[in-house]
C-alpha positions in Angstrom: -0.2 0.1 -0.3 0.9 3.5 -0.7 0.3 6.9 0.7 -3.2 7.4 0.9 -5.0 10.6 -0.3 -8.5 12.5 -0.7 -9.2 13.8 -4.0 -11.7 16.5 -4.4 -13.4 17.6 -7.8 -14.5 21.3 -7.0 -16.3 21.1 -10.5 -18.7 18.5 -9.2 -19.4 19.6 -5.8 -22.9 20.8 -4.8 -22.1 22.5 -1.6 -24.5 19.7 -0.1 -22.4 19.0 3.2 -23.5 15.6 2.9 -19.8 14.7 3.5 -19.6 17.0 6.6 -22.5 15.4 8.1 -21.6 11.8 7.4 -18.3 12.6 9.1 -20.0 13.6 12.1 -22.2 10.9 12.3 -19.8 8.2 11.8 -17.4 9.8 14.6 -20.3 10.5 16.7 -19.0 14.0 17.0 -20.8 16.8 19.3 -21.8 20.3 18.5 -19.0 22.5 17.0 -16.8 19.6 16.6 -15.6 18.9 12.8 -13.3 16.5 11.2 -14.4 17.5 7.6 -15.6 21.2 7.0 -17.0 22.6 3.9 -16.3 26.1 3.0 -18.0 28.3 0.6 -16.8 31.2 -2.0 -18.1 33.5 -4.4 -17.1 36.2 -6.4 -17.4 38.1 -9.6 -19.4 40.9 -10.4 -22.8 40.4 -12.1 -23.2 38.8 -14.7 -20.1 37.0 -14.3 -20.9 35.6 -10.9 -19.1 32.4 -9.7 -19.5 30.2 -6.3 -17.6 27.1 -5.2 -17.4 24.8 -2.4 -14.4 23.2 -0.7 -14.4 20.4 1.3 -11.4 19.6 3.5 -10.4 17.3 6.3 -7.0 16.1 7.2 -4.5 16.3 4.5 -2.4 13.5 5.7 0.8 15.7 5.0 4.1 14.4 4.4 5.6 16.8 6.8 2.7 17.0 9.3 2.9 19.7 12.1 0.8 17.9 14.4 2.9 15.2 14.6 6.3 17.4 15.1 4.4 19.4 17.8 2.7 17.0 19.9 4.5 16.7 23.1 3.2 13.3 24.1 3.3 11.6 20.7 -0.4 11.2 20.5 0.0 11.7 16.7 1.8 9.3 14.4 2.2 9.2 10.7 1.6 5.4 9.7 4.3 3.9 7.6 2.1 1.8 5.4 -0.8 4.0 4.5 0.8 7.5 5.4 -2.2 8.1 7.3 -1.6 10.6 10.3 -3.5 8.8 13.0 -4.3 9.8 16.8 -4.0 7.9 20.0 -7.0 9.8 21.8 -5.8 8.0 24.9 -2.7 9.8 24.8 -3.8 12.9 23.9 -3.5 15.5 26.9 -5.8 18.3 25.0 -3.0 20.7 25.0 -4.2 22.0 21.3 -0.9 22.5 20.1 -1.6 20.5 17.0 -4.4 22.7 16.3 -2.2 25.9 16.3 0.4 24.3 14.2 -1.9 22.7 11.5 -2.2 25.3 8.8 -5.4 23.4 7.8 -7.3 23.5 11.0 -7.7 19.9 10.6 -7.6 18.8 14.4 -10.6 19.8 16.4 -11.0 20.2 20.1 -13.6 18.2 22.0 -14.6 20.2 25.2 -16.6 16.8 26.4 -13.6 14.9 27.0 -10.6 17.4 26.8 -8.9 16.1 23.8 -8.4 16.8 20.3 -8.9 14.5 17.3 -9.1 14.9 13.8 -10.0 13.0 10.4 -8.1 9.2 10.4 -9.4 8.4 7.0 -11.8 6.2 8.6 -9.1 3.5 9.2 -11.7 1.2 10.6 -14.0 1.4 7.7 -11.2 0.9 5.4 -9.9 -2.0 7.3 -13.6 -3.7 6.8 -13.3 -2.8 2.9 -15.3 0.2 3.2 -14.7 4.0 2.0 -14.4 6.8 4.7 -18.0 7.9 5.6 -17.6 11.3 3.9 -16.6 9.8 0.4 -19.5 7.4 0.8 -21.9 10.2 1.3 -20.8 12.4 -1.6 -23.7 12.1 -4.1 -21.8 13.7 -7.0 -18.6 11.6 -6.6 -16.8 15.1 -5.9 -14.8 13.6 -2.8 -12.8 10.2 -3.4 -10.1 8.5 -1.5 -7.4 6.2 -2.4 -3.6 5.9 -3.2 -2.0 9.2 -3.9 0.0 7.3 -6.8 -3.6 6.9 -8.6 -4.2 10.7 -8.5 -1.0 11.6 -9.7 -0.9 9.2 -12.6 -4.6 9.8 -13.8 -5.4 11.7 -17.0 -6.0 15.0 -15.1 -3.1 14.8 -13.1 -1.6 18.1 -14.5 -4.8 19.9 -13.7 -4.8 18.7 -9.8 -3.5 20.6 -7.5 -3.0 21.0 -3.4 -2.7 24.8 -3.8 -5.8 27.3 -3.9 -5.9 31.0 -3.4 -7.5 30.2 0.3 -5.2 27.6 1.4 -1.6 28.0 2.9 1.3 27.3 0.6 1.9 23.5 0.1 5.4 23.6 0.8 4.8 23.9 4.4 3.4 20.5 5.2 3.2 18.7 1.7 -0.6 17.9 1.9 -1.6 14.6 0.4 -5.0 15.9 -1.2 -5.5 16.3 -4.8 -8.0 19.2 -5.7 -9.5 19.7 -9.3 -10.3 23.5 -8.8 -12.7 25.6 -10.6 -10.8 28.4 -12.6 -11.5 30.9 -10.2 -10.1 29.1 -7.2 -6.5 28.9 -8.6 -3.8 31.0 -7.2 
């Protein structure tokens, strides 16, 4: 197995937020705690207006700042899948991972004083299923698989990890591939 990654096609996303809701449901997250967030963008002037939605969770970066800055090593980058996983029992709720993640992926849960984040639904994958967010996407705008799959696809030259609304990918080298709407390119 290689590096696992999310693929997101902005041209197909309707902004329905089913991925966000499915993630919350699958992980039984309380109000205000998200592992996946959908953000909306709009621009232009009439009659040439545009709108786009962006769905992001953890990008399972090659250089994950959350792993480097966790004082108790509760975060680890899994060698065989490249997923950044967290041991919730080790987490002390210090929120350092939140402070250093440029994507805002980790989320603090005040109910149990821990920080958690997307794990690529590793338990579902182990049972042969897709992550909950991917399974819920009715337009197939969100997918999950081997990074090599996306980088070798016919669309590879159009895919990016950089959008005007995201931090520079050189900071963490995120493992997400996005097919952006033209208006979202830097």
